[in-house]
N, C-alpha and C positions, 0 to 999 in steps of 0.2 A: 546852423540849425534852421528849422522852419517855423514860421509864425503858426501857432496852433490856437485852438479854441479855448485853452485855459487862460490865454492872455486877453487883454482888452482888444476887441475888434469891432469897431463901430463904423458902419457905412451910412453916410448922410448925403442925400441928394441936395446939391447946392444950386443947380440950375435945371429946371424941368425942361422937357422937350418943347421946341417951338412949333412942332408940327405933329399931326396925327398920321399914322401909316396908311389910312384910307381917306379919300376925299369924300365930301358930302355926296357928290354925284355918284361915286362908286357904291356907297352904302344905299342910296335911294334906288339905284338900279337893282341891287340885290333884293331890296324890300318891295320892289314894284310900286314905288311911291312916285307920283307924277307932280303933285302940287307942291306948294311951299309952306303949307300950314304946319308941317312937322320939322321945318328946317332948324328950329331952335332945339328941338328934342334930340334929333338923330346924332349930332356931334357929341352930346353928353353920353349917349349909348356907346358910341365909338370909344370915348374916353374910359368908360367903365370897363369895356371889354379889354382895352389895352392894359389898364391897371391889373386886371385879373390875369391876363396872359403873362405879364411880366412877373407877377407873384408866383405863378405856377412854374414858369421856366427858369426864373432867376436871372433873366437876361434883360438888357436894355434894348428896346426896339429902335426908337429914334434917338438922335444925338442928345445927350444930356450929361451934365457934369456931376461928379461924385467926389466925396472926400472920405478916404479911409483913414481911420485913427487906430493906431496900434501902440503897444508899449515900447517896442524897441525894434531895431533893424534885424533882419533875418537873411539867411542865404537866398531864399526864394520868398517873395511876397506876392501872394495871389490877390489880385484885385477883384472885388465882387462886382456883380451886375455887368458882365461882358456883353457884347464884344468891346474890348478896350481899343480905342482909336489912337489915343495919345496921352502922355503924362505931362501935365502942365508944370507941376512943381513937386518936389519932395522937401518937406520942412521938418525940423526937429528942434527940441529944446536941448541946448548943450548942458554941460555939467554945472554951469553957473545959472541955468534957468533962462538964458537968453534964446530967443527964436532965431534960428539960422535956416537959410535956404541952401540945399545941397546943389553943387554944380552938376549940370546935366551930363557932364563927361564922366561922372563917377558911376552912373547906373545906366541900364538899358531896359527897354520894354521888349519882351519876347512873348508873343501871344497875349495872354492876360496876366502875365507875371512880370515883376520887376526884379532884375538881377544886378548884383554888383559886378562891374566889369573887372577883368583880370588886372591885378596890380594893386589898386587902392584898397583901403579898408573902410568899412563903415565908421563914421565918427562916433565917439562916446556920447551917450545921451544921459540926461538927468534921470535918476531912478524914479519910478512911480508910473502911474497909469497915463496913457495917452501922450507919450512924449514924441511920437512920430506921426506925421500925417501926410498923405499922398493925395494930390488933386489930379483927377483924370477925366477924360471925355470918353463916354462909352455909347455904343449904338452900332447898328449894322453899317452905317456910313456917317461920315462927318461932313458930307458935301451939302449941296443946296437942297431945297425942298424936294425937287423931283428925284434927285439922286438918292436921297434918304428913303423915300417911298419905294423906289425901284429895288433897293437892296434888301428890303424885308422879304424873307422867303415866302413862297406861295403857300406852303402848309400853314404858316402862321396867319397869313391873310385869310385863308379859307376858314380857319378856326374863328377868327375875329368876325367874319361875316355870319357864320352860323350862330355865334353868341349874340350878335347884334339883332339878328332875326328873332331869336328867342326872347330877348328883352323887349323888342318892339311889339311882338305878338302877345306877350303876357305882361300886362301893366300892373298886375297884382302878384304878391308872393304866393297866394293861394287862389286856385281857380276852382269854381264850383260849377257843376253841370256841364263840363267841357270834356270832350273826348280827345285825348292827346295820343298821337302816334309818334313814338320816339324813333330816332335813327338806330341802326344796329348798335348793340352794346359796345361802349367805349369808342365808337367810330370818331366822334368829334374830338374827344380828349387824346386819342391816339395820334392825331395830327401834330400834337405838340411834343410827343415822346422824344423824338430825336433832337429836339432843341433844349431839353432840360439840362441844367447845370447840376451835376451831382457832387 
């Protein structure tokens, strides 16, 4: 059977990304900022744009660690917030309530799903909510800082820059006496369409 939404399914970020997908220099070039007076502000705008992008797409951009908690094992277990790079551990509470770590030879990662390998069976778990949890690393790359930034698609980076530009230019949630010329309808958001997890 498959893990479904009627069961407990909680995704918790256990380690946030160490890096942002855009450097301060890249953002300043886009914003046409030369001085250093805004160097404390701009990274926070990048971070806000990244948070929004991840929420819209349902994807992890830079490498980060997640813990998925579910009630029981299933034939296919979809891990949230892809791209999944690796599974660190699969743990569960056995029928006596003791925490066990499943041998990595029993399961495999294929794309963003965990499968039972042919032959073995999933172990019996204690009844109740949250008896199985899977720890994984997700993001477009798990490499060094440069490799992680290079792996983020251009469409996502373009959306981030447009969003950062909007946040930088509009310091208030409501603008008065300002004439605003918007980009063609849905142009910016359409940059993210192909990256959304449905």
